[in-house]
N, C-alpha and C positions, 0 to 999 in steps of 0.2 A: 788176781788176788788185790782185795781193796785195802786201803789206808783209813786207820781210825785214829782218834784222839788219846787213847789209853794203852794199846798195845807196846811195850818196849820195843826198839830198834832191834837191839839182841836177840829176842824171843822171835823175833821175825824172821830174823837172818836164819837163828837155829833152825826153825822149822822147815823153812825153805830148803835148807843143806838135807837134812833129815829126810822128810817126806819126797822132796824131787830128786834125792840123790845127787846134788850138785856140789861141785867142788867151794870151796870158800870164796872165792875172787867170784866166780858167776853168781852164787847165792848173795853176795854182799852187793853187787851191781843191780840186781833184781829188788833187793829189799831199799837201795837208794832211790831207784827209780819209783818204786811205791811209795816212799816217803814223799817225794818231792811232786811226783804228776798225781798221786791220789791211788794209782792203780796200775798193773802191769800183768802182763802175760806168764806166767811161771812155767808152764809146759804146754804140750799138745799131747792127746790120748784117744783112744776110742771111747766109747761112751761109757763101758763099765769102768775103767780104768781111770776115767776123768770124775767120775763121783766117787771113786774110794781116795783118790786126792783130796777133793774139795772136803769131804769128811772129816779127813785126818785134820786138817786146817781149823774145820770149824769145831771140832771137838774140844781142840784147844784154845778157843774163843777168838778165833780169826776168820774174818770174814772173806769167804772165796765164793766164787760164782762157777758153775758149769754152763758153757755157752756153746752154742755151735757155731763151729767157725767157717771160714771163707774158702773150705775145700772140701771135695767130694772124692775120697780115694786120694790119688796123688794129683789129679787134674785140677786146676784153679778155676773158679767159677765163673771169672771174669778176666779176659786178659785184653789189652791194646796195645799195640806196637806200629810204629812207623814203616811205611811202606811206599813205593814210587806212587804217587798219585794220591796219597792220604794217609789215613791210620786205619790198619785192619782191625776190628774188633770180633772177638767169640765168646759168645753168651749161651749156655747151654739152654734148651727151651724151656725145661722144667724150672730152672732159676728164673728165666725173664718171666714166664708165666705168673709166677711166685709174688712178683713185683707190680703185678696189675692194679690190686687195690688203691698202692701208693699214687699210680698215675691216675686213677681215676679220681681219686680224693682231690689231688691238685686240679684236673681238669675241672672238676664239679664246683671247687671253690672258686675259679676264675667266671663264673657264672653270675648274673645278678641275682639278688635275694637269697645266695646261696648260705646255707647255716651249716656249720663245722660242730660236730657232736665228738665226746669220746677225749674231751681235753682236760688237762691237770687241774687241779683245786687251784684258785676257787671258783673259776667260772667253765662247769662242762660242758659248756654250748657257746658259741657265739656266732653273728652274724658276719658277713662277709668283709664289711670296712675294717671294723678293728681288730679282726683277725690278720688284714692284709698290715694293718700298723705294726703288727707284732711281728710279721715276717719280713717286712722291708723297714729295717730303724730310720729312724731321723737322719737328713742328711743336712739339713740346715740348722742355722742357728738356734731356732725357736720351734717349738710343735707346730704352730700356726703356718710357719713359712714351709716346713717339711709337709705337713697336710697338702699344701698347694702343689709341691714339686711332684708328690705322689699322684694328684688330681690330674695334675697335667700329662701325666706320663702312664696312667693307667693302664692303657693298651699295651705298652711296652713290658711294663712289671707284670701284668696278668695275661700273659699272652697264650690263649688255650691253643691258636693254631701251632704255635711251638711246642707245645706239651702233646697235641695229637700228632705231629712230625716225629717227634724222638718216639713215642711209642711205637709208631708204626716201624720204625726202622728196628728199635730196642727188641720187639718180638719176632723179630727177621734176623736177628743178628749172631746166627751160629755160626756163620762165617760170612761177615760183610766187611767192603772198604768202605769207610766214610770219606768224606773231603775233609781238608782243616776245619772249615768253618762249621760243617756238621758236627763236628767232632767238640768243637767249642759249645755248639749249642747243647750237648751231650751236660757237657760240665755245667752248663747254667741249669738245665732243669734238673740235674741230681743235686744241686746246690739248692734249689727251692725246695724239692722233697725232704731233705734233709731239716730245712728251716720247718716246713710244716711239722715233721717227726718231733721237734722240740716243744711242741706244743701238746704232743697226744700223751694220754695218760700211759698207755699200753707201750710206748717205745722203749727201748733196752738199748744198752750200751752197744749190743752186736748190731741192730740198725744203724747205729752212727758209724762204727767202723767198716761195716760193708759198703756204704755211700761214701765214706773216706776212702776207702780202697779203690772203689770205681773211679772216682773223680783222680785220684793218684796216678792210677794206671792211664787215663784219658792225657793230664796234663805230660805226664814223662813222655807219651808218644807224639804230643804236640809240640811241646817245648823242651827239648833233651836237654839244653842248657840249665835248666832248672832242677838242682841237685838237691832235692829235700828228701830225706829217708823217710820211709813210711811208717807212721806209728803204729804199734800191734793195739790190740784191744785190752782192756782190762778186765781180762778174767782167765779161767783156765778153760783151755777150749778143749774142743773134741772134734773129729772131721766128720761134719755130717752138712747137709743142706738146711737153709734157714727158711721158715716163713715169715716174712714181712708184715707189719700192721696193716 
């Protein structure tokens, strides 16, 4: 469910209690989360039930979205756990293949004279250099100094070999043990894929949730001392696989 500037807090609270059949405290906490963060997941359902719940919210003038979540049945689409010798990752092949366009887009972007299409308004297409400026924000006190830093470190920032290496591991990761350094590379590449998706017109909240889920799992395995709770997507979810942009 999504926040807006006109629906009273009490109305949202009431609808969550009634539609999702939740107790008052749980519904209040969800309403408060929507109010402060802009969105929150209010339930996990199969397709038909999710559509029914969303329609009841929409019928009352509240914005709710049905998105496909990060579970297939009861099985997670991506897991990472610390083991002796590194990090064990498990990625179903179907899910891994679904992200091939994202990897290819990133790899092609790092080629000279690349052009990226399908971007958000007002520039539906962009050449490599200005797009990389958007991907990698300024790190110096001025734009020209930041441009110099990016130019000097272009091979590090736009590392096609790194993207290809992670892709080769990703597509064969139904059960794979990565070294800690390789897991760190995965965190970097999925961060870059997220940065690309921020500019894409067809990117949805679910894409960002899945990318955050993958990075969160990897960080928890690489650095167990980092105790950051994983945030839920801002939508009514259903259990099914996803097709990325």
